[in-house]
C-alpha positions, 0 to 999 in steps of 0.5 A: 381551275382555282380561279373558277372554284373562287368565283363560284365561292364569291357568288355564294358570298353575295347570294345570301342563299340559305344553301350558300354554306352546304355548297361552299363547303362541298365546293371545298371538299372537291378541291381537296379531293381534285387536288389529292388526285394530282390536280396541285393547282386545286388546293384551297389556298388561304384566300380560298378558305378566307372567301369561303369563310365570308359565307358563314358570316351571312348565317352566323346567328345559327347555331353551329356556324362558328364550328363549321367555319373552324373546320375550314380553318384546320389545316390551312397556313395562317394568314391574317386575312383568314383570322379576321374572316374567322374573328367576324364570324365569331363577333357576328354568332350568338355564341355564349361568352363569345368574347373569349373566343374572340380573345383567343383567335386574337392571341393565336394570331400573335403566335403565327408568322402574321403577328406583325401584320395584326392592325386595328381591323383585327382588334375592332372586330374582337371589340365587336364581339365583345360589344354584341354579346347575347347574354345578359351574365356575358357583359362583366367578362365581355367588358373586361376583355373588351378593356384588355383588348383596347388598352393593347390596341393602344399600347401597340399604337394601332388603335384608330377612330373606329377602336375608340367607338367600338369600345364605347359601344361595349362600354355602353352595352355591357355597363348600367348607367347607374355604374358610378365608375362608367362615367369616369371610364368615358370621360378618360377615353374621351380624352384619350380620343381628343389627344390622339385625334380619333375623335371619330363618327362612331365614338360621337354616335355612341356619346350621343345614345349616352347623353342625348341633348347634353352632348356638347356640355359633356364636351365642353363644347358651344354645340355638337357640330363645333367639334375641333379639327384637332380632335378628328385629325386622324379620324 
């Protein structure tokens, strides 16, 4: 039954075997064929497809994986967890201009019946796609897109500590340390994180990358381990 197929697919998710993707595709195809022959209970549901797409995330750096994952999405009813899984494949891929693809997936999700379910997780995965672009020529566009995603997430009151940390990662990796505007952006972000209580571990880690021994000074505190609890109240 469907549960049996899903259990096998889950096993392939954990295996990291090089044959995982092709074997999962065969299972999904078989389920579709059996469903068409009258086994109604074997229709590949969004949850089954979600599980299958998780396999692709393990091999996202390989060429063509995003397209293969996209093909599984075709014809499946919208489901937030499905979009998040596909976003994760895109974020982990080495596709050129993948930040555009991530933004496009978010926009499509907002057009579905699941738009009210969009949360920090969806935004954070899209921000990850911006932070880890593979080509230097993509950095400017990735940072611009990351800023758009971050600001939208904040406006929707859905940003969490990971949102702030991931956006700073995108800012750090996609801009130059000699960019005179970067310091202003970082200081604004620090203030927003403090005020919202989302000054979490990932943000501190990124700031440490940037300021090293000057971190406490930049934060205006006595020592790095003396961060006020009010800054972390939601972290």
